[in-house]
C-alpha positions as CSV (number, residue, x, y, z in Angstrom):
1,X,88.2,123.9,102.7
2,X,86.9,122.1,99.7
3,X,84.1,119.7,98.7
4,X,85.1,116.3,97.1
5,X,82.5,114.3,95.2
6,X,83.3,110.7,94.5
7,X,81.3,108.9,91.8
8,X,81.1,105.5,93.4
9,X,78.4,104.2,91.0
10,X,79.4,106.0,87.8
11,X,76.8,104.4,85.5
12,X,73.8,105.4,87.6
13,X,75.2,108.7,88.6
14,X,75.4,107.8,92.3
15,X,77.8,110.0,94.1
16,X,79.0,110.6,97.7
17,X,80.0,114.2,98.7
18,X,82.6,115.0,101.4
19,X,82.3,118.6,102.5
20,X,85.2,120.3,104.3
21,X,87.7,118.0,102.8
22,X,91.4,119.1,103.3
23,X,95.0,118.1,102.4
24,X,93.8,117.1,99.0
25,X,96.4,115.5,96.7
26,X,96.1,114.1,93.3
27,X,99.0,112.0,92.0
28,X,100.2,112.0,88.4
29,X,98.5,108.5,88.0
30,X,95.1,110.0,89.0
31,X,95.0,108.7,92.6
32,X,93.1,111.0,94.9
33,X,94.0,111.3,98.6
34,X,92.2,113.6,101.1
35,X,91.2,113.9,104.7
36,X,87.6,114.4,106.0
37,X,86.8,115.5,109.6
38,X,85.1,112.9,111.8
39,X,81.7,113.8,113.3
40,X,82.0,111.9,116.6
41,X,83.2,113.5,119.9
42,X,84.2,110.5,121.9
43,X,87.7,109.8,122.9
44,X,87.9,106.7,120.7
45,X,86.8,108.6,117.6
46,X,89.4,109.6,115.1
47,X,89.8,113.4,114.4
48,X,89.7,112.7,110.6
49,X,89.4,109.9,108.1
50,X,91.9,109.5,105.3
51,X,90.5,108.5,101.9
52,X,92.6,107.2,99.0
53,X,90.8,106.3,95.8
54,X,91.0,106.2,92.0
55,X,87.3,106.2,91.3
56,X,86.0,109.2,89.1
57,X,85.9,112.4,91.3
58,X,85.5,116.1,91.2
59,X,87.0,118.7,93.7
60,X,85.4,122.0,94.3
61,X,87.2,124.7,96.3
62,X,85.6,127.9,97.7
63,X,88.0,130.6,96.5
64,X,85.9,133.5,97.9
65,X,86.6,132.6,101.5
66,X,89.3,134.9,102.7
């Protein structure tokens, strides 16, 4: 799994981190798409949220997990 950081307020350095992001894809145009597990356990709660954005971002992957 990886951690995605979206810089939603680039000028002030405000960022939102999404730990355990998966199925990360970056298009040639710089559009980021990833899934993030939902925290809820109810039957109406989705299993994951899909994010698609073009705001500045970083992606960190733990390569030591094996």
